[in-house]
Every structure is written in structure tokens, then in C-alpha cells.
C-alpha angles and dihedrals in degrees: 000000000000107000095218091052092048090052091051092050094048091047090052092048090052091055100036110109093198117086090199095059092039088057090046092057093042089055090052089050093047092052092043091235093171095164093059093042091050089055093048093048102036091107138310131302099265118249113213140152088296090051115225131335127170150122114298107246141107125295138048094285092059138062111263142131096276092049089050092049092048091046091050092049090051092047091048091051091049092048090051089053094048107034122051097200097039094126092058099037094046135182129284115223127190136162143202131232100272117126099258100029098098092048092047090050091050090049091052091048092048093052095047093045090051087054090057095256119137113239130202106201124187112241092219139008114312135195112248093246089060090061094048087048091051094057093064096029091057095032089237123171094232145349135223126198120187105214143121090203109206098349120124118282097263091065134083134173148193119222126189131210124196123226092272089066094248129112113270122267131191133326091029093063095057091040091054091044091055091051091049090054089053093045090052089066094052135070113260126217117214125191120212114238089251093053093045091051091047090053091050093244099110124062116184114220105224132182095298089066092054088047090054090059090046090051090048090057090046092052099039110127091220092056099053098100101110098169107160099316088179087076091069125081123178144172117223138198130189087194092230089307139113103272105087103086095046094039093054091045098051092044090052090048088055091053096256100134102156094085121143114193121202100244094202091059101032102094126063111265120167091203092063088210100184099049134056090217123011091228119114089215092061120097111264096012092108096044097102096045091048090049088051090051091050090051091059098028086239122182094230140026106207134188140183120199116244096277092040097233093116130059130204130180141187116199128211113249129210089267092056094251122121124241125194117235116222120241089252093053092051090046094052093044093051093043093050091047096047094045090052090056101036126107120247090259095053106060107113115120132175138199136166133259092251096048123089118291088221096092091060090053092049090048092050091050091052096046093251132126125248120190123196120215139175116282118288138052091259087071097038094055100038091049092046091052092049094047103041120097138183087268096048117031124185111269105171145353132184145172126203094247091082096274120138134171112198111193118334107275085109118035094209138054111300120192093188099058089041089055091053093046092050092049089051091050090050091049093050091051091047090053087058093047092254138120137214087260091057091052093048090051091049091053093046093049090055100041107018131262107288118203120187129189135174123210127186114207121201112219130213116244087247095053111116121236102288095205093051092047093051093046093051091055111019110205117244091195133032122188090346092306122117116245107236096184141353122213112204103193092184089073101019095245134137113202118198125208091255090057097254118132142203132188124255119214100221131114111263113273134160095255133125121196119195117194113199137195114276092036098284120142139188126194120197116201117174116209115247093206108033137044094256142087130218119222121194115199131194128183126182123207125189113233113231124209088257094051126103124186092269096052096046090045091053092049093047091047092052090051091046093051092051091044093053093046094052095041096050091048089055095056120100110271 
């Protein structure tokens, strides 16, 4: 075995606090499994704006206790550089129901406390939005949540919030990463919870903290529409995650008492035994909650993902079957509803470049503002904070991947407040003899039926750089539709078909957006890490007087299928 590799592994074993992962590495050494060890020690698990996420196993390229301790030491050092009163303001830490999450959270707390930084640690599992809430509620300098959200069971993660309650954005990610690299070369002191409490550096967040979040939902101005909540019935699943207790509580507070939880998926279970992937978007993941809805003839079948920051819903149709709404449909429905109820000083909404363009059209028709940001809630929230004013507060933000921010008590996606808002929308419609489908049709009749699809295309090793090829020779026509404008986000420029240009105020990113005649759109986003590109398509169909939702959907789908086929054939091979 390579001597340098063997030295690295033995050095890691010496510092690893976990006997289980020490044994794991020792077994790999004893069997001379050099290939596996090379993979585990080929670098470090990269820290970015989303923090860390990886498979739980031994070594620096995996999620484990030593990686968490080193990451926390690096984060602590960076916070000390950046924030004068970090020791007093402290850091909020919470964790989900995965097998190692509590231990990782305690490791993070022990490292920060040993550095003299006050830590607020949840006394039990907590939904991710409760941690984001805690940062601003407690005026903390940062937050950490140990979660791998809706990833498979073998994963875990470590997500960081800044003192504004939003996920970190550059340059904080690279600054923290540099400090982690330095911390990884140094010995790390860790306080036990008992020692940290004795030194006054660890405060356990007990039930009153959870009740503060609950009260915040109860008092939120955007969740005060209590129109006949008794008309709504819904099934609910926490998908083996941490959302059930709070979800049932806040629904009950809002007067929604006909709630039927899927018992098999109600309690936290890091094995996620009843689903292949604990992600509501995955095929089969909603089967049990839809079956529960059918049992009670409920109006809605609702789900949170395991850390309860996302929300998904299937709605009963006229035939009694249940149909999933897309993330864009939920986003537009919630946005339309909230804008119709909001005050004149609370009309700022946000969505991302890859989400449907429909929200911006709805906002314009209602005299509201809709900003478009790069993909991810880190951008949605930080841009919303920067752009809001006393005269125009942030009302709502969403991205198509089932993430919604209702109001601004939590500056991140929050599947719990979204659940309450959607139930209140459904109740209001029911009180008028209408359904969610009626409201969708009303929106589509006014603005056109918007259909959005994402396609990932694997590339051959010989395929040239797609982005570069398209930039060298910008298409004037795509799928027999004229290109009206091209947004090149890499240089912040919008190029119109007549050659004129205007600047775009977005951070540089390797993304091209082509807007076509008839309202269609295609976004090309090459992957920075894999040989593939993602294409996001949108087609818009006008609804005729004869159209129902089914007929316009079928027409839009046929156009979408043809659009994708022609566009993909036109890309460099």
C-alpha cells in the first residue's frame, strides 16, 4: 500500500473520536483495500453554500464525527473573524431524525462551546425551519442544522445559516471552507454537554422554544384567513421525518381538525422503511398518504419531506382520484392567494430563473412585484431582504422544487407554514363552492396554461462544451420558434433579436435563457461537476372557451414533447 496514504489513514484513526469509524478504517487497512481508501482520502467533502452533504462513513470525503468537528472548528474560527460579539450572540443548532444527526449536532455544539461561543441546542429533533426561525428569534450570529433533507438514508448533511436567518451565500462559503482546511490540521477541543452547560456556554432549547415557533405561525399576518377551516379535510405524512407533531399542531391552531396522519410514516425513522427515497417528488413516495386520503375522502393529501422544509400536495379531482400538483402550480396558487389578501405594503414576491414565469405575470396583474433570482433559497431570501422596504415587504417566495416561504418569519423554505396557507386557501375556495382546480383554471384562463419540464441530458466524453458552443453561435430559432431574446447569465447580458442589449442584475452563473415567440422558453444549464446538462422547458397555451384543464394540458404536453425532441436534437453532440 502507498506509504503516504497509509500515514494519512493512521493519522485520521488517531484523531477520530468514533470507535465505529475507527474500526471501519482499520478493517480497510487490514484488508489492504487501497481503492476504497484512495476514494475516502482523495480530498475533503466540499463545503459550499449548501454546507456539507455526503454518505455517512469514515474518512475526510465522508460525513462523520471528525469531519463535523473539523467543520465546526472552521466555522467557529470564521465567525470569530467576521462577528465581534459572536461569543455573546451565539449559534443555534438543531438536527433531524437521521441516525447520526443528534451525535453530529452535539459534536458541533461541543466544539463551538470549547471555542468560547455560546450555543443554543435543540433538546430534541427539530424541523429545519425551526432552526432558521431560531437565528432571528434569538438574535444569534449563525445557525447550523444537521440534516440530509430528502436524500437516501445513508446520507447526512450540515447546513449553515448566517445571522440574517438566511442560508449563506458567497463569499461566506469559501471563507468558511478555508477555515475548515486550517482547522483540519490542528487538534480540536470538544466540551461534553454537561461541561458546556456548567460553563454557561450551552443553553438547551426546550419546549418553550418550539412553542415560540408555533405562536409565530399562529400570529403571522399572512395566516389570519380563518374562513370556514372545518370545510377542509386532509391526510398528512411526515415521510418518516420530524414534521408530524408541529404540522398537526399548527393545523389544529388554524381550525383544521380533520387531519389524518399516516401512522406508518409519522415518527422519525432514519431508515425510511416505507419509501425508496424520502422525497415527495419521487414515484411512489406519496402512495400511502394518498391511500389515507382515499380512506376518508379527504380534500387534500399533504406531505412534508423528512426535515419539513418542503411541502407537497395531491388534490382530489371530480372523479375522486388524487392528482399531484407540481411545485410551480402550488407556488402560483399560494402567490395568487397571498397577493389577493396582502396589504399594499406587503407585495414583494420572488421566484427563480428555472421556476415558471407565471408568478411574475400574476404579480403584474395584481399590482405586486415579482423578482427573479438564481436557483436556490439562499438567493431568494438574500435578494428579498436586500430589495424589500418599509413600503414593500416580502410576502412570498418559491422555487419549483417544492420550496415555499410564506411571509418572512422564517427566511428559508418552510413546509409547515406552507401547509397551513394551502389549507386556508382550500377552505376559502370551499366556502365559495369552489375547488383548487377551479382556481387553477381561473389563473390559466387569464394568463395562459403554463407547462414546465426539466430534462437532464448525459453527454459523451467527446461532446464539446455546450455553453461555449451556444455562445459562439447564438441560435435565432429553436424548435421552429423565433428567439426573441437570450439571457447570458455568465456575463449579465440580455441580447435581443435585433442585436441590442441590456444588462441583467444577477450574479454570474453558467446559464443561458432563450425566450421564444408564443411565450415558450428554454434554459440551458451545464453541470459544473458531471458530463451532463440540465434543460428547463416552458410552453404556454392559450385556453379557449371550449377548453377544460384536461384538453389544454394535453395540447400543451404534445407541444412540449415535440419542443424537447427538436431542441435536444439541435444541441452539439
